[in-house]
TIDOVEX-518303 format. One record per residue: residue in three letters; x negated, y negated, z negated of N, C-alpha, C, O in turn. Coordinates in steps of 0.02 Angstrom, whole numbers, plus 50000, padded with zeros to 5 digits. Atoms other than C-alpha are relative to their C-alpha. Layout:
# TIDOVEX-518303
ALAXYZXYZXYZXYZ;...
***
This chain:
# TIDOVEX-518303
MET499435000650047469464558546060500084992649982499604989549960;SER499875007150013470254541346037500454999149941500905003249928;ILE499605001450059470984533745882500504994650017500314989250040;VAL499475004749984472654525145905500224996449937500394999649887;THR499805004050058473064511245787500674996850012500844995150069;ASP499345003249995474754504045751499914992550007499634989449961;PRO500105007249993474794486245819500394995949949500224990249936;ALA499615003850050476104481245690499685000149932499854996149889;ARG500314999350066475014486645545499374995749997498934996650039;PRO500605004350003473724473545491499385004049981499425008749941;ILE500644996750014471924478945487499674996549941499584990449941;ALA500335002950060471084476445319499274998550016498905002850038;VAL500695002049988469474466645335499625000349934499834997149886;PRO500374999650063468184471145202499674993449982499454989750026;GLU500325006250024467514456945096499255000550006498955005849996;GLU500725000149997465734451645123499715000349930499984997749881;SER500324999050067464554456444984499754993549971499714992849910;GLY500285006350025463864438644974500524994949982500354989649957;THR499475004850016465554430244952500094999449925500195004549891;ALA499945001050072465674422544779500725000049980501144996850012;LYS499334999950026467224426144680500144993649962499694991049928;PRO499845006250038468114411044607499935001249926500155006349899;ARG500114999550072467614407844428500654998649963501034994149980;ARG499405001050040468974409444301499964993549961499424991349941;ARG499985006350036469524393644217499815001149926500065005549892;GLY500224999550069468654390944052499365004049991499095004249935;SER500624996250005467124401844092499424995450017499504990750057;PHE500595004249991465374394244089499415004350016499345009949990;GLY500604996549982463744399544167499444998749950499544995549899;PHE500565000750045462034400044090499764992749996499554990449943;ASN500255006949998461584382244144500534994849985500374988849983;SER499475004850014463264374244105500064998849925499865002949884;ILE499935002050070463674365243943500744999649984501134996550021;SER499305000250021465294367743853500174993149972499724989549949;PRO499815006550028466284352343797499814999249927499624993749905;THR500175000550071465974356443614499254998649991499064994449950;GLU500725001150005464094357443639499814993050023499364989949995;LYS500135006749976464114341143736500184994849947499814990049938;VAL499805004650053465044332343595499495000149943499314994949917;VAL500494999550053463804338943467499354996550019499054993249978;ARG500615003249978462344332943570500054992449996499604989049973;TYR499915007350002463044315443587500054997449928499814992049913;LEU499975002150071463424314643400499304999949970499144995349932;LEU500695000050025461624319443361499604994150028499214991149992;LEU500355005749970460974306343483500214993449966499794989149953;VAL499765006150034462064292943402499724999649929499544994249906;PHE500285000050068461464298243228499274998050000499054994049959;VAL500715001849996459634297343279499924992650020499484989249995;LEU500035007049979459964280543364500134995349941499814990149935;LEU499855004250058460724273443205499424999949951499274994749921;ILE500564999750046459234279243102499414995750025499094992349986;THR500585003549972457934271843220500144992650015499724988450001;ILE499865006949979458784256143284500374996149946500364989949946;GLY499615003450052459874252343132499614995149958499824989349952;PRO500385004850040458534244543020499774993950040499764988350015;PHE500225005749958457894233943165500584995150011500494989150006;LEU499425004449989459634227243203500204996449936500414990649938;TRP499835003350063459934223743019499524994349984499734988949962;GLN500495005350011458314213743003500124994250048500084988450027;LEU499865005349951458714204143162500624996049980500624989949984;SER499395003450021460464200243100499884995749938500144990149933;THR500155003850061459804194742930499614993750014499734988549984;SER500425005849984458524183043008500404994650035500204988750035;LEU499605004849963459884174543110500594997349960500944992749983;LYS499435002350040461164172142970499834993549965499264992449944;GLY500095006450031461404154942897499905000549924500035005849894;SER500145000050071460934150042720500645000849958500615003649904;GLY499394999450038462744149042665500385006450013500955007149989;GLU499664993849983463184166142732499765005749955499155006449945;ASP500174994450045463234181242617499775006050042500135008350086;ILE500274994349962462134195342683500135006649964500015011949993;TYR499864993950038462654207742547500765001149995501035002049941;THR499284998950000464464209742598500165007449989499745011850000;ARG499804993150012465434225342553500015004050064499805009850065;ILE500014996849934465674229442736499454996550041499534990650057;PRO500555003249964464034226142828500224997150067500605000350104;ARG499855003249937464154214042973499354998450035498924995050008;LEU500605001349962462834213643108500034993350036499514990250047;LEU499935006349965463514198443199500034994249950500494994049910;PRO499995005750048463084182343104500594995550013500774994050070;ALA499455004849993464534170743069499744993050013500084989050046;GLN500315006549988463364155643068499295001150027498815000049990;PRO500674998449973461904160343184499564993850002499794988450021;THR500485005550000460354149643168499295002750009499165008549992;LEU500714998249991458504150043213499554996049952498944996049959;SER500395004350045457964138343073499535004049955499015001449935;HIS500444996050044457224152542969499335001450032498825002049997;TYR500634998949966455904155743100499544993849995498944994549986;GLY500405006050010455354137643089499764999349928499214996949917;GLU500205000350070455324138642899499425004749986498985003249945;VAL500574995450008454164153742910499364996750023498844997249990;ALA500595003449973452954143743018499794994249955499204992549953;ASP500175005550046453044129242893499735002549934499364999049900;THR500204997550065452754140342742499315003050001498915001849956;ILE500664996749994451254150542800499724998550069500094997250116;PRO500305001049933450004148042943500085006350043499605010050055;VAL499844993849966450854161543043499625000850065499455006450085;TRP500364999549937449974157243206499275001849989498985005550030;ASP500694998050015448254158643126499975007449980499525011050001;TYR499974993050018448734175343049500115004450062499825009850069;MET499884996149939449394181243217499375000250044499245005350075;LYS500635000049961447764176043301499505004949970499165008450008;ASN500444995250032446774186143174500215007250015499805011550030;SER499754993249985447884201343199499885001850073499725007550089;LEU500114998749929447744199643388499275001650014499125006050054;LEU500714998649991445844199143378499825007149976499465010750010;VAL500124993350026445804214843270500305005350047499995010450061;ALA499674995249956447044223643386499625000850066499575006350092;VAL500384999649937446024219343542499375004149990499195008250033;LEU500604996150014444444226343462500165007449993499805011750019;VAL499814993150011445334242243409500225003350066500025009050080;VAL499774997149936446184244943578499425001050048499365006350079;GLY500584999349957444584241643674499545005649979499295009450021;GLY500434994650025443564253143563500305006950012499935011550029;ASN499684993549989444834267243578500025001850074499915007750091;ILE499994998449928444994265943767499325002150024499255007150059;VAL500684998349977443114266043795499735006149963499515010949995;GLY500294994550038442564277443654500375006650008500065011850016;SER499614993849994443984290043665499955002950071499935009050078;SER500084997549932443824291243854499325003450009499285008850038;LEU500664997049993441954294443846499945006549960499685011449985;ALA500044994050041442114306943704500435005650028500225011450029;GLY499574994949971443584315943783499725003050063499775009150074;PHE500304997449939442694317443950499405004449984499315009750016;ALA500584996050018441104323843869500205006849971499905011949987;LEU499794993750031442024337043766500345004750049500325010850040;SER499624995849954443054343243912499625001850063499765007050093;ARG500324999049935441864341944062499265001549996498985004250044;LEU500724999150004440074342644000499845006049957500195007549908;GLU500234994250037439154357943938499394998049958498884995849984;PHE500565001550045438054355143785500085004249937500625006949924;ARG500014995950060437604364043625500464996949946500534990949940;PHE499565001950056438804363543477500614996150023500894992249984;ARG499415003649977440214357043585500625002249963501044998149944;ARG499424997550036441484368243500500004997649928500534996449899;ILE500045002350070440854362943329500234992749996500604990849950;VAL499795007049999441064344543373500764999450009501084995449976;LEU499285000149990442814347943437500375002349937500894999549921;GLY499694997850062443224357343277499984994649946500444994049906;LEU500045005550048442624342443174500534994750014500834992049967;PHE499465004749983443814331043268500675002649978501084998949952;LEU499374997050022445224343143233500064999849924500614998849897;ALA499984999950073444744344143049500164993249971500484992749918;THR499865006750027444834325243027500744998350002500974993949965;LEU499285001349997446674325643075500365002549938500915000249922;VAL499684997350060447044335642918499944995249941500384995049898;LEU500125004550056446324322342801500434993750007500434990650060;PRO499645006449998447464307642758499524994249996498964995049972;GLY500445005849999446754290342778499794997649931499254994749924;GLU500175002350068446794286742591499405003849971499085001349925;VAL500564996150027445494300442560499334996850018498874996849977;THR500645002849976444134291642662499974992449994499484989450017;ILE499995007349999444614273642628499454997049956499204991649970;ILE500535002650045443364271542485499325000450035498944995650034;SER500634999349964441914278342587499964995250059499424992650075;GLN500005004949946442434267342732499834993049974499464989350006;TYR500135006650027442424251942622499264999349979498964994149990;VAL500705000350020440704256242551499554999350062499074995550061;THR500405000449938440024258642728500054993050030499544990150050;VAL499915006749972440764242142789499644994949957499344990249984;ARG500345004750044440084233042637499255000450007498914995250007;GLU500724999249991438344240342660499764997150067499194994950073;LEU500185002949936438364234642841500074992450000499904989250050;GLY499915007250003438754216942784500614997550037500634991750057;LEU499405001849962440454216942869500614999049956501164998449982;ALA499435001350044441544214542715500244992850010499844988350022;ASN499685006549991442754199942728499904997350071499844991250081;THR500045002049930442584199742918500535003850040500735009350021;LEU499504996649959443844203943053499705006050037500065010850051;PHE500324994249969442584215343137499965005949952500025011749973;GLY499994994750050442464225142976500695003249993500745009149978;VAL499334997250001444354227142979500115004650060500435009950054;ALA499884996149939444314233743158499545006050007499725010750042;LEU500514994949988442764244743146500245007249987500135011450031;PRO499804993050011443504260643065500515002750049500555008750059;GLY499484997749955444934261343188499834999550074500265000550116;MET500185001149930443954258143348499955006550039499975006550100;ILE499984993449968443854276843385500405004649955500185006349900;GLY499574995650039445264287943324499945007250023499895008550083;ALA500064992949983445134306843317500585002450042500495006350088;LEU499424998049961446894308843383499954997650072500135001350118;ASN500085002649932446524297843533499475003850038499545004850098;VAL500514995949966444954307743571500295006650023500155008950078;LEU499694993649981445964323843571500504999050057500575003450099;LEU499545001349945447274315943684499624999350066499835002150117;MET500405000649939445934311043810499675006650018499605008150078;PHE500294993449986445104328043793500505004550036500335007950084;ASN499494995849968446734336743837500174997450070500315001450114;ALA499855002849934447044324743983499465001850050499615003850107;PHE500544998349955445324327644059499975007550013499805009750068;ARG500044992749992445414346344030500535002650048500445007850079;SER499474997949955447044347444129499844998950074500195001550117;LEU500195001149931446164341344287499695006250030499335009849994;PRO500304994049969445674355044411499244999550000498954994450018;ILE500734999850002443854360144390499714999850070499134997850079;GLU500255000149931443714361844579499854992950024499414991950066;VAL500135007049980443784342844596499314997949977498944994750015;ASP500675001550025442234341044486499475003750040498955000950056;GLN500494996149962441344354944579499894997150069499334996850093;ALA500075003249934441704346644747499614993549995499214991950039;ALA500375006350009441054330044679499255001449988498834997650012;VAL500704998250012439444338544619499675002050066499095000250078;VAL500284998049935439194346244791499874993850043499394993750081;ASP500105006149962439394328844867499464995549971499314990250000;GLY500555003850029438024322444753500204995049947499794990749929;ALA499785004750052439054313144621499705001949933499685007849915;ASN500254998750067438274311444449500564999849949501144998949967;VAL499504999750053439164312244282500384993449996501004993449989;TRP499675006450005439524293644275500484998750057501034996150047;GLN499565000949943440254293344450500625004449996501165002450014;ARG499424995650009441364308244412500474997249948501084997949954;PHE499595002850053441964299544255500394993950024500994993350010;VAL499695006349980442334282644336500475000950059501024998150059;TYR499624999749937442974287744508500485005950004500935005950046;ILE499554994249998443814304444472500405000749935501005001549937;GLY499664998850064444204305844287500484994449980501074995749970;LEU499595005550025444844288644238500624998650043501154997550015;PRO499385001249962446034285844386500525005449992501115004150005;SER499534994550007446834302644349500355000249932500845003849923;VAL499724999750067447214299344165500244993149977500234991649917;ARG499775006650019447894281644169500615000349955500714995949912;GLY499424999450044449504287544090499815001249928500094998249883;THR500234998650068448594294643939499644994049970499704992749910;ILE500335006050025447544278843925500514994949976500404991549926;SER499475004450023449154268843912500285002349933500424998149890;VAL499764997450065449754280243772499514998449945499704996349890;VAL500525001650049448094277943681500024992649982499954990849924;ALA499985007250012448214259143701500594998149956500534993949911;ILE499405001650040449984258643631499915002349928500054998549882;PHE500104997450068449554269643481499494995749962499594994149904;ALA500535003950034447964259743443500254993149982500104990649927;PHE499755006850015448834242843454500495000149943500454995949897;ILE499504999850054450294247843344499665001549933499834998549882;GLY500344998450062449124255643215499604994149972499614993049912;ALA500395005750023447994240343208500444994149980500294990649931;TRP499575005750014449414227643210500395001049935500504996249898;ASP499584998750058450444236043074499605001749937499905002549883;ASP500404997950058448994240542958500024994649946499934988749959;PHE499955004750057449184232642786499485001549947499164996849921;LEU500434998350056448134242142659499274998450013498934995449972;TRP500715001049986446444241642745499814992650006499314990649976;PRO500185007150001446444222842785500064996849931499684992349914;LEU499935002750068447044219342608499385001649958499204997749914;ILE500604998150037445504228642540499394996350024498984994149984;VAL500625002849971444204221542658499994992449995499464989649979;LEU499995007349996444754203342669500144996949933500584999149896;THR499905003950061444614191242525500154992650014500414989149971;ASP499885007049981444714174542617500704999550031500835002950081;PRO499325000549972446544169542647500024997550072500494999050109;ASP500015002449932446044160842808499885005650051500025004750110;LYS500144994449955445544177742882500535005549995500455010850025;TYR499484994950008447114187042832500325001650068500404997250111;THR499594998149943448034196842965500734998549986500914996549930;LEU499315002150008449874194142992500375004249949500765001549910;THR499654995750048450464209142891499814998249928500234998649883;VAL500215002050067449434203442741500264993149983500464991849926;GLY499775006850013449924185242759500744999549987500974994949953;LEU499275000250012451784189342760500185001349927500755000049908;GLN499854998850070451654194342577500144993549963500484993549911;TYR499865006450032451684175842533500744998250005501014994749962;LEU499285001149995453474175242596500375003649945500855000949916;SER499674996150052453964188842475499864997249931500294997749887;GLY500185002650066453064180542330500314993349986500524991949929;THR499755006750010453664162842357500754999550007501084995849970;PHE499285000449986455414165842424500305006949989500605009850035;SER499744993450014455904181942339500765000250000501065005550008;ASN499285000350001457714175942328500304998450068500914997850074;ASN499755001649934457854172142513499755005350049499235004450081;PRO500224994749954457744188242615500054998050073499795001650116;ARG499955002149930458164178542773499324998150028499174999650085;LEU500675001749978456394171542782499565006250008499175006650055;ILE500394993849994455644188742751500195003750064499765006350099;ALA499784996749939456714195942891499754996350061499564999550111;ALA500275003849943456184181843007499265001350009499025001750066;GLY500714998449995454354185242966499875006850030499415007750070;THR500094993349972454524203643004500185000250074499875003950112;MET499835000349929455364199743170499454996650040499314998650096;ILE500575003249966453924188143215499435005050009499105005150061;ALA500534995049995452714202343178500185005650048499745009050074;PHE499784994549957453764214343282499974998150074499925002650117;ILE499975002149930453804203943442499405002250040499505004850095;PRO500574997749959452004207643500500025007550016499795009550069;ILE499974992849987452304226443483500485001450058500335005650101;VAL499534999249945453814225043598499684998050066499785001450117;ILE500325002449939452804215243725499485005150025499475006650085;VAL500514995249980451354227643726500325006450027500095009150077;PHE499674993949976452514242543743500344998950067500325003250110;ALA499665001449937453504234243882499504999650058499675001550114;VAL500505000449948451904231043979499685006750015499595008550073;CYS500384993749990451044247843952500445005850021500195010450053;GLN499594994349983452534259343973500095000750075500205006250100;ARG499954999649927452624254944158499415003850028499495007950073;PHE500594996449977450844261044183500025007349978499765011750012;PHE499964993150024451214276444079500435004250047500215009650068;PHE499574996249956452674282144187499715000350071499815005350107;LYS500324999949934451724277344345499455005350003499395008850053;GLY500524995050001450264288244294500285007149998499995011650027;VAL499704993450002451414302844255500275002050069500215007750089;GLU499724998549935452274301544425499465001450052499565005550097;GLU500524999049950450644300644522499675006849994499395009350043;GLY500304993450008450044317144449499274999549981498994994049971;ALA500684999750024448314322744401499494999250055498954996350044;VAL500495000149946447464324244570500204994550049500774994150071;LYS499885005449953447304309144683499855002550070499355005850082;GLY500094997949932447514312144867499594995050040499474996150100;
***
């Protein structure tokens, strides 16, 4: 039996099941962003940017404005009408800013070095070594994060004084040379490494120190950069602790020494703004140097091939 079809009548071809239907105009998928949501996101980003970058730009603008220029205008102006760098020279003539910066740099180097070495060793021990009371030690590190620094500052000063380190730069750096937060950061970084790598190294005859130096440290360089940045910023910006420990003005750090600008030139905020910008420059340099290693360590991953 044969089926005769009319040649003049078109044959309907069924649509393939995998053919996607055209999306209606104005419809959005799960991963697409509507124009309203995109506008809200950009507005939030601009608001956060103004909060974080606004004070910095205002201080920079104030430090560059001339002495005859009004900085308290009704409509704030960021661009100086009479830009000048003379206020930076006046800061250096008023206080020994380079000596204060050298003292701050020495304290920051001690703090950064202590945190990199001490936090790395402690984090590796807590994450990779088996010993008694390991969980208790880890819990103590977590408990110290709850306490604010002002609670322990008296006991820290008594300890530093009993050690004979009062009025010394090493006494300023000593309490911050190992931070509990940095230890936990290194602990989490070492714990994320595959345990099979350590087991293979043990089979090959590697001891604990070799596993730490040749396997652990190269895999957590990104976290080490984060620890270095946090430690440097904390040591460089610290004001209360150096003010308590140091009594000799020649040993003042930069943040403590800048108070003389506020006391002597309270009617000239341009010098104060210039001093704060001088104190801010080293932080920018350290972050610009370390952030490259941070992103490089993240891209390389945890396991080295």
